[in-house]
C-alpha positions, -999 to +999 in steps of 0.1 A: -124+154+156-133+123+134-116+103+106-129+073+088-119+048+062-141+047+029-146+017+005-168-012-005-167-038+012-153-022+042-161-045+072-127-062+068-107-030+072-081-028+100-078+009+098-101+016+127-080-008+149-049+010+140-061+047+142-082+042+173-053+024+191-031+055+182-058+079+198-060+059+229-022+058+233-019+096+230-049+103+253-069+118+224-103+112+239-119+138+216-109+118+185-127+087+168-122+068+138-151+049+121-159+035+086-184+041+057-193+016+031-193+035-003-181+029-037-165+053-061-196+069-072-209+075-038-176+090-025-176+125-038-212+132-023-202+115+009-170+137+017-190+168+005-219+163+030-202+150+061-198+175+089-166+195+093-156+174+123-145+148+099-109+159+093-096+132+072-102+098+054-084+066+046-096+053+011-096+018-001-108+002-033-129+010-051-127+047-041-089+056-047-094+070-083-126+089-072-106+104-043-080+118-064-105+133-088-126+148-059-096+166-043-091+203-047-053+197-039-032+168-049+004+158-038+030+152-065+032+114-056-005+110-057-009+127-091+019+106-107+007+073-092-028+081-104-047+073-072-052+085-036-057+065-004-057+097+019-079+128+020-072+155+044-095+184+049-079+218+037-102+248+041-132+242+021-119+211+001-095+182+003-058+173-002-053+139-019-022+119-010-009+083-014+006+069+016+009+034+001+044+047-008+052+052+029+038+017+036+059+000+011+089+019+022+084+008+057+080-029+048+112-027+026+130-012+056+120-041+077+128-066+050+164-054+054+180-062+021+201-039-002+180-022-028+201-017-058+198-028-095+169-047-105+134-056-088+103-075-099+067-066-093+041-093-097+008-075-108+003-041-126-026-026-106-028+004-086-007-008-058+021-018-082+023+020-093+030+029-055+055+001-053+074+013-084+076+048-070+090+035-037+115+011-054+127+041-075+131+064-045+148+034-027+177+029-052+164+005-076+169+015-113+152-013-133+119-029-126+103-059-143+065-061-141+052-095-144+015-094-156-009-112-177-011-082-202+015-056-213+005-024-198+037-005-207+018+026-220+002+032-186+036+033-169+056+054-195+049+090-177+057+075-141+088+055-153+100+087-171+096+109-140+113+084-117+142+078-141+137+042-140+134+014-167+103-006-167+096-036-189+068-061-188+070-098-188+044-127-185+046-159-166+049-176-201+084-159-206+116-175-190+117-155-159+134-177-133+169-163-138+155-127-139+139-133-105+169-149-090+190-119-101+166-093-085+172-075-052+136-080-042+102-094-055+072-074-046+039-094-051+007-073-054-015-101-065-038-123-045-018-154-034-046-177-047-044-163-081-007-172-086-005-205-068+008-222-097+035-196-101+047-198-064+078-219-072+093-194-097+084-164-078+099-175-045+136-172-055+144-137-040+137-117-011+099-110-010+074-084+000+038-099-003+013-070+002-013-097+012-017-103+049-049-121+055-045-151+059-010-148+070+015-161+062+005-165+026+014-197+007+040-178-013+056-164+019+058-198+034+075-212+004+101-184+005+106-190+042+112-226+037+140-216+012+154-193+039+147-159+020+139-129+038+102-120+037+079-094+049+040-090+047+013-065+037+004-060+074+037-042+079+030-021+048-006-014+062+009-003+095+034+022+080+008+038+056-014+042+086+013+060+106+016+086+078-022+092+079-022+094+115+003+122+115-014+140+087-047+139+104-036+147+140-003+165+134+012+144+161+038+116+160+022+083+155+026+060+188+037+031+165+042+006+192+007+008+204-008+008+169+015-021+157+004-042+189-033-036+181-029-046+146-012-078+154-037-087+181-065-081+157-049-103+129-040-131+157-003-129+146+029-125+166+050-104+140 
């Protein structure tokens, strides 16, 4: 059997490191995991023409929306989030799922803070929607999304389904007290894009979905302030564990996969 990650660019992806380490740990000598560079327009034809030995795909940008559209089956969470990072072969078609939710949940568990009341999300892209889903499922009942533009309309259906209150703010608003009162801040924005806002963001427990380079400037500042932090490499590993189990129908050997990822990133945590 084979699996692969799809996206463009793709050379930086750590998915092959994670999945192949899992195969080795379980002695799955007949399994391999590779990569294909393709954009959203190329994805449908690629998954339709690859041989049946390809059982599953991890999908990164810009293909997450195309993966959802190309699927013949869609999980509830992928449908509501509006994108898919996982394709599993089912009969003559593909089932789309979004394991970013599992990744966020795993990272929040490692962060180890009580998740009640209010949370803050920095950025409003596709990852933010998976974060919102997970926060709501974890006990958060109110989320403030800090973004350059108000995209409330795009979040109405998801927020209503989750039974969670969502409001938009910008960095021009007075958000310092709001962040200090939050159970957690999840930053989905590239660290360099929000450098001038690090001081106001780093006032609550922090999940930064960026992991390369690690630690980010935002995480370093939060740590200097003795705040709990966790990085995107933890999220990456946990979403891969979920994919691994969907593809192989075997428990993911987490320790081996985690060790391989840390070694690849030259980090010790």
